[in-house]
C-alpha positions in Angstrom: 158.6 83.5 174.9 156.8 86.8 175.4 159.9 88.7 173.6 159.4 86.2 170.7 155.6 87.0 170.4 156.4 90.7 170.4 158.9 90.4 167.8 156.4 88.4 165.6 153.8 90.8 166.0 156.0 93.9 165.1 157.3 91.8 162.1 153.7 91.1 161.0 152.8 94.9 161.3 155.9 95.9 159.2 154.8 93.4 156.4 151.3 94.6 156.3 152.1 98.1 156.4 154.9 97.5 153.5 152.1 95.8 151.6 149.7 98.4 151.9 152.3 101.1 150.9 153.2 99.2 147.7 149.6 98.8 147.0 148.9 102.4 147.2 151.8 103.2 145.2 150.9 100.8 142.5 147.7 102.5 142.1 149.0 105.9 142.1 151.6 104.8 139.5 149.0 103.5 137.2 146.9 106.7 137.3 148.7 108.6 134.3 147.9 105.5 132.0 144.3 105.4 132.9 142.2 106.3 129.7 139.9 109.3 129.9 136.7 109.1 127.7 136.1 111.4 124.7 132.6 112.2 125.5 130.5 113.9 122.9 128.9 116.6 124.8 126.1 116.9 122.3 124.7 113.6 123.5 124.7 114.8 127.2 121.3 116.0 128.1 121.1 119.7 129.7 121.5 119.5 133.5 123.7 119.6 136.3 125.5 116.6 137.2 127.9 115.5 140.0 130.7 113.0 139.7 133.6 111.8 141.9 136.6 109.8 141.8 139.2 108.6 144.4 142.6 106.8 144.4 143.9 107.1 148.0 145.0 109.7 148.8 143.4 112.0 146.4 139.6 112.2 146.4 137.7 114.6 144.0 133.9 115.6 143.5 133.0 117.8 140.8 129.6 119.6 139.6 129.2 120.1 135.8 126.5 122.0 134.1 125.8 121.3 130.5 123.6 123.4 128.4 123.1 123.0 124.6 125.7 120.4 124.1 128.4 122.5 125.9 130.1 122.5 129.5 129.0 125.9 130.9 130.5 125.4 134.1 132.7 122.9 136.2 132.7 123.3 140.2 135.3 121.6 142.5 133.1 120.5 145.2 136.0 118.5 147.2 139.6 117.9 146.4 141.6 116.1 148.8 145.2 116.1 147.7 148.7 115.7 148.9 150.7 118.1 146.8 148.1 118.4 143.9 146.2 121.5 144.5 147.8 123.1 141.3 145.7 120.5 139.2 142.4 122.4 140.0 143.4 124.5 137.0 142.7 121.7 134.7 138.9 122.5 135.2 139.4 125.7 133.1 141.2 123.8 130.6 138.4 121.5 130.3 135.9 124.3 130.0 138.1 126.1 127.3 138.6 123.1 125.2 135.0 121.5 125.7 136.4 118.1 125.9 138.2 116.2 128.5 141.4 115.3 126.4 143.6 118.1 127.8 147.2 117.7 129.2 147.7 117.1 133.0 149.1 119.9 134.9 152.8 119.2 135.6 153.9 118.3 139.1 150.3 117.4 139.9 149.7 114.5 137.6 147.8 112.2 139.9 145.2 115.0 141.1 144.9 116.0 137.3 143.7 112.6 136.3 141.5 112.0 139.3 139.8 115.4 138.6 139.4 114.4 135.0 138.1 111.1 136.0 135.5 112.9 138.3 134.5 114.9 135.5 134.1 111.9 133.2 131.9 110.3 135.9 129.6 113.3 136.1 129.1 113.3 132.4 128.7 109.6 131.8 126.7 108.6 134.8 124.8 111.9 134.7 123.8 111.8 138.4 121.7 114.8 138.8 122.5 117.2 141.7 
């Protein structure tokens, strides 16, 4: 009887881990399809704003400086990633193009999208740092 309980507990643990893994995998796979807002920077008041976005295991926090309708600086305050360190280059692409509609970094798609969503959050929510 004790062995039956142990097997039942192990089976439940395996099912829970499997379901959690599938949920995380589904959220990550949905990232490339997330829309990124086309923000009119002329409508964003001058200031320094912070934004964040997270989809486990990727978590990002950024600081965005806006002056005279232009992004003057983007700083990565936090980037917890798996293999997405290369995605940090995307901030320079955003600064150069002055919009969020840039290509993701090949091989770092998940982190690229999360970084873009964090910048989007900063510019839309305009949380002053």
